[in-house]
MARMARFI-380986 format. One record per atom (N, C-alpha, C): residue number from 1; atom name; x negated, z, y. Coordinates in nm, 3 decimals. Example, Ala and Ser with C-alpha at 12.3 -4.5 7.8 and 13.67 -1.06 7.14 Angstrom:
! MARMARFI-380986
ATOM    i  at     east       up    north
ATOM    1   N   -1.319    0.780   -0.569
ATOM    1  CA   -1.230    0.780   -0.450
ATOM    1   C   -1.320    0.780   -0.330
ATOM    2   N   -1.285    0.708   -0.225
ATOM    2  CA   -1.367    0.714   -0.106
ATOM    2   C   -1.290    0.787    0.003
This chain:
! MARMARFI-380986
ATOM    i  at     east       up    north
ATOM    1   N    1.367    1.355   -1.839
ATOM    1  CA    1.202    1.374   -1.829
ATOM    1   C    1.183    1.478   -1.719
ATOM    2   N    1.188    1.575   -1.760
ATOM    2  CA    1.145    1.706   -1.672
ATOM    2   C    0.998    1.725   -1.668
ATOM    3   N    0.950    1.787   -1.561
ATOM    3  CA    0.811    1.796   -1.530
ATOM    3   C    0.791    1.893   -1.428
ATOM    4   N    0.662    1.893   -1.393
ATOM    4  CA    0.620    1.960   -1.271
ATOM    4   C    0.520    1.885   -1.204
ATOM    5   N    0.514    1.890   -1.059
ATOM    5  CA    0.446    1.826   -0.971
ATOM    5   C    0.315    1.910   -0.926
ATOM    6   N    0.200    1.842   -0.956
ATOM    6  CA    0.070    1.921   -0.917
ATOM    6   C   -0.004    1.859   -0.815
ATOM    7   N   -0.108    1.909   -0.749
ATOM    7  CA   -0.204    1.860   -0.651
ATOM    7   C   -0.317    1.819   -0.737
ATOM    8   N   -0.365    1.705   -0.688
ATOM    8  CA   -0.488    1.651   -0.787
ATOM    8   C   -0.605    1.731   -0.771
ATOM    9   N   -0.611    1.820   -0.660
ATOM    9  CA   -0.731    1.908   -0.651
ATOM    9   C   -0.761    2.011   -0.753
ATOM   10   N   -0.649    2.028   -0.833
ATOM   10  CA   -0.667    2.137   -0.951
ATOM   10   C   -0.686    2.078   -1.076
ATOM   11   N   -0.742    1.950   -1.072
ATOM   11  CA   -0.775    1.874   -1.204
ATOM   11   C   -0.922    1.875   -1.201
ATOM   12   N   -0.991    1.868   -1.318
ATOM   12  CA   -1.118    1.862   -1.338
ATOM   12   C   -1.174    1.701   -1.294
ATOM   13   N   -1.296    1.699   -1.247
ATOM   13  CA   -1.340    1.582   -1.200
ATOM   13   C   -1.335    1.461   -1.295
ATOM   14   N   -1.365    1.476   -1.437
ATOM   14  CA   -1.340    1.372   -1.527
ATOM   14   C   -1.197    1.293   -1.511
ATOM   15   N   -1.109    1.381   -1.510
ATOM   15  CA   -0.969    1.331   -1.484
ATOM   15   C   -0.940    1.265   -1.354
ATOM   16   N   -1.004    1.321   -1.241
ATOM   16  CA   -0.984    1.269   -1.117
ATOM   16   C   -1.030    1.118   -1.094
ATOM   17   N   -1.133    1.097   -1.162
ATOM   17  CA   -1.183    0.955   -1.152
ATOM   17   C   -1.083    0.837   -1.182
ATOM   18   N   -0.981    0.901   -1.276
ATOM   18  CA   -0.854    0.807   -1.323
ATOM   18   C   -0.738    0.819   -1.234
ATOM   19   N   -0.728    0.901   -1.152
ATOM   19  CA   -0.611    0.926   -1.075
ATOM   19   C   -0.629    0.935   -0.930
ATOM   20   N   -0.573    0.851   -0.865
ATOM   20  CA   -0.625    0.836   -0.714
ATOM   20   C   -0.502    0.882   -0.621
ATOM   21   N   -0.396    0.937   -0.683
ATOM   21  CA   -0.266    0.979   -0.613
ATOM   21   C   -0.288    1.129   -0.566
ATOM   22   N   -0.238    1.166   -0.453
ATOM   22  CA   -0.254    1.310   -0.405
ATOM   22   C   -0.171    1.399   -0.500
ATOM   23   N   -0.075    1.360   -0.541
ATOM   23  CA    0.036    1.433   -0.625
ATOM   23   C    0.051    1.367   -0.753
ATOM   24   N    0.049    1.448   -0.863
ATOM   24  CA    0.083    1.420   -1.000
ATOM   24   C    0.201    1.487   -1.076
ATOM   25   N    0.265    1.404   -1.149
ATOM   25  CA    0.356    1.468   -1.238
ATOM   25   C    0.318    1.473   -1.367
ATOM   26   N    0.337    1.598   -1.400
ATOM   26  CA    0.294    1.636   -1.554
ATOM   26   C    0.416    1.665   -1.634
ATOM   27   N    0.437    1.596   -1.747
ATOM   27  CA    0.554    1.627   -1.823
ATOM   27   C    0.521    1.609   -1.980
ATOM   28   N    0.610    1.640   -2.060
ATOM   28  CA    0.578    1.630   -2.204
ATOM   28   C    0.676    1.533   -2.258
ATOM   29   N    0.632    1.435   -2.329
ATOM   29  CA    0.702    1.328   -2.407
ATOM   29   C    0.659    1.305   -2.554
ATOM   30   N    0.757    1.339   -2.633
ATOM   30  CA    0.727    1.319   -2.788
ATOM   30   C    0.586    1.393   -2.814
ATOM   31   N    0.572    1.521   -2.783
ATOM   31  CA    0.461    1.592   -2.807
ATOM   31   C    0.323    1.559   -2.740
ATOM   32   N    0.339    1.473   -2.640
ATOM   32  CA    0.222    1.431   -2.555
ATOM   32   C    0.244    1.488   -2.416
ATOM   33   N    0.129    1.527   -2.361
ATOM   33  CA    0.135    1.568   -2.216
ATOM   33   C    0.104    1.433   -2.124
ATOM   34   N    0.166    1.414   -2.058
ATOM   34  CA    0.160    1.263   -1.954
ATOM   34   C    0.128    1.322   -1.824
ATOM   35   N    0.020    1.275   -1.754
ATOM   35  CA   -0.006    1.272   -1.614
ATOM   35   C    0.034    1.155   -1.552
ATOM   36   N    0.130    1.139   -1.463
ATOM   36  CA    0.170    1.033   -1.398
ATOM   36   C    0.155    1.046   -1.236
ATOM   37   N    0.062    0.956   -1.185
ATOM   37  CA    0.055    0.966   -1.040
ATOM   37   C    0.176    0.939   -0.964
ATOM   38   N    0.197    1.006   -0.851
ATOM   38  CA    0.331    0.992   -0.778
ATOM   38   C    0.291    0.908   -0.655
ATOM   39   N    0.385    0.820   -0.620
ATOM   39  CA    0.360    0.740   -0.501
ATOM   39   C    0.463    0.799   -0.402
ATOM   40   N    0.405    0.881   -0.304
ATOM   40  CA    0.495    0.955   -0.219
ATOM   40   C    0.526    0.841   -0.106
ATOM   41   N    0.662    0.828   -0.066
ATOM   41  CA    0.708    0.749    0.036
ATOM   41   C    0.662    0.805    0.161
ATOM   42   N    0.632    0.740    0.270
ATOM   42  CA    0.575    0.799    0.386
ATOM   42   C    0.717    0.852    0.471
ATOM   43   N    0.702    0.957    0.538
ATOM   43  CA    0.809    0.992    0.627
ATOM   43   C    0.833    0.893    0.736
ATOM   44   N    0.969    0.880    0.776
ATOM   44  CA    1.009    0.788    0.866
ATOM   44   C    0.930    0.812    1.009
ATOM   45   N    0.898    0.934    1.040
ATOM   45  CA    0.844    0.961    1.161
ATOM   45   C    0.684    0.907    1.161
ATOM   46   N    0.623    0.900    1.033
ATOM   46  CA    0.485    0.829    1.036
ATOM   46   C    0.508    0.692    1.052
ATOM   47   N    0.619    0.624    1.032
ATOM   47  CA    0.619    0.481    1.044
ATOM   47   C    0.663    0.427    1.190
ATOM   48   N    0.694    0.532    1.271
ATOM   48  CA    0.743    0.518    1.398
ATOM   48   C    0.639    0.443    1.501
ATOM   49   N    0.662    0.349    1.565
ATOM   49  CA    0.565    0.282    1.646
ATOM   49   C    0.480    0.166    1.580
ATOM   50   N    0.424    0.087    1.669
ATOM   50  CA    0.353   -0.047    1.619
ATOM   50   C    0.225   -0.010    1.533
ATOM   51   N    0.160    0.096    1.576
ATOM   51  CA    0.025    0.104    1.518
ATOM   51   C    0.009    0.251    1.462
ATOM   52   N   -0.042    0.271    1.350
ATOM   52  CA   -0.062    0.401    1.306
ATOM   52   C   -0.143    0.507    1.385
ATOM   53   N   -0.234    0.449    1.464
ATOM   53  CA   -0.326    0.546    1.526
ATOM   53   C   -0.258    0.605    1.658
ATOM   54   N   -0.132    0.554    1.683
ATOM   54  CA   -0.062    0.607    1.789
ATOM   54   C   -0.116    0.574    1.933
ATOM   55   N   -0.194    0.491    1.937
ATOM   55  CA   -0.246    0.453    2.072
ATOM   55   C   -0.156    0.356    2.150
ATOM   56   N   -0.062    0.293    2.062
ATOM   56  CA    0.024    0.179    2.152
ATOM   56   C    0.154    0.204    2.062
ATOM   57   N    0.249    0.225    2.140
ATOM   57  CA    0.398    0.222    2.091
ATOM   57   C    0.448    0.088    2.069
ATOM   58   N    0.559    0.085    1.999
ATOM   58  CA    0.636   -0.056    1.993
ATOM   58   C    0.684   -0.089    2.135
ATOM   59   N    0.727   -0.007    2.198
ATOM   59  CA    0.789   -0.047    2.333
ATOM   59   C    0.666   -0.094    2.427
ATOM   60   N    0.550   -0.023    2.424
ATOM   60  CA    0.427   -0.064    2.505
ATOM   60   C    0.397   -0.199    2.450
ATOM   61   N    0.390   -0.241    2.330
ATOM   61  CA    0.341   -0.355    2.266
ATOM   61   C    0.424   -0.452    2.320
ATOM   62   N    0.572   -0.445    2.323
ATOM   62  CA    0.654   -0.539    2.356
ATOM   62   C    0.642   -0.561    2.501
ATOM   63   N    0.618   -0.473    2.588
ATOM   63  CA    0.603   -0.489    2.716
ATOM   63   C    0.467   -0.564    2.749
ATOM   64   N    0.366   -0.542    2.675
ATOM   64  CA    0.230   -0.619    2.674
ATOM   64   C    0.263   -0.760    2.662
ATOM   65   N    0.341   -0.797    2.550
ATOM   65  CA    0.348   -0.946    2.509
ATOM   65   C    0.455   -1.003    2.631
ATOM   66   N    0.538   -0.940    2.663
ATOM   66  CA    0.629   -0.999    2.761
ATOM   66   C    0.547   -1.040    2.889
ATOM   67   N    0.443   -0.952    2.933
ATOM   67  CA    0.362   -0.967    3.048
ATOM   67   C    0.269   -1.081    3.024
ATOM   68   N    0.217   -1.091    2.894
ATOM   68  CA    0.131   -1.207    2.859
ATOM   68   C    0.183   -1.345    2.866
ATOM   69   N    0.323   -1.339    2.823
ATOM   69  CA    0.399   -1.448    2.809
ATOM   69   C    0.448   -1.513    2.967
ATOM   70   N    0.457   -1.426    3.037
ATOM   70  CA    0.497   -1.463    3.174
ATOM   70   C    0.366   -1.511    3.248
ATOM   71   N    0.252   -1.453    3.225
ATOM   71  CA    0.148   -1.486    3.302
ATOM   71   C    0.053   -1.595    3.230
ATOM   72   N    0.080   -1.631    3.111
ATOM   72  CA    0.014   -1.738    3.056
ATOM   72   C    0.058   -1.877    3.080
ATOM   73   N    0.185   -1.877    3.141
ATOM   73  CA    0.258   -2.007    3.168
ATOM   73   C    0.191   -2.069    3.294
């Protein structure tokens, strides 16, 4: 199943309403052209840390929880 990966921005609006993925695989199968949304796995660097906004790292979160535990007793 060969194909080509395209960006959704090159598709016309009527088709865009059906496909919400940023990347789309286009391939031919038994004489039909198939548009298949791709689910891109996030880069490991994007997953690093506790919160996606980057305001609090995992290490800082653990320190805060340890401090709360000691001072709440």
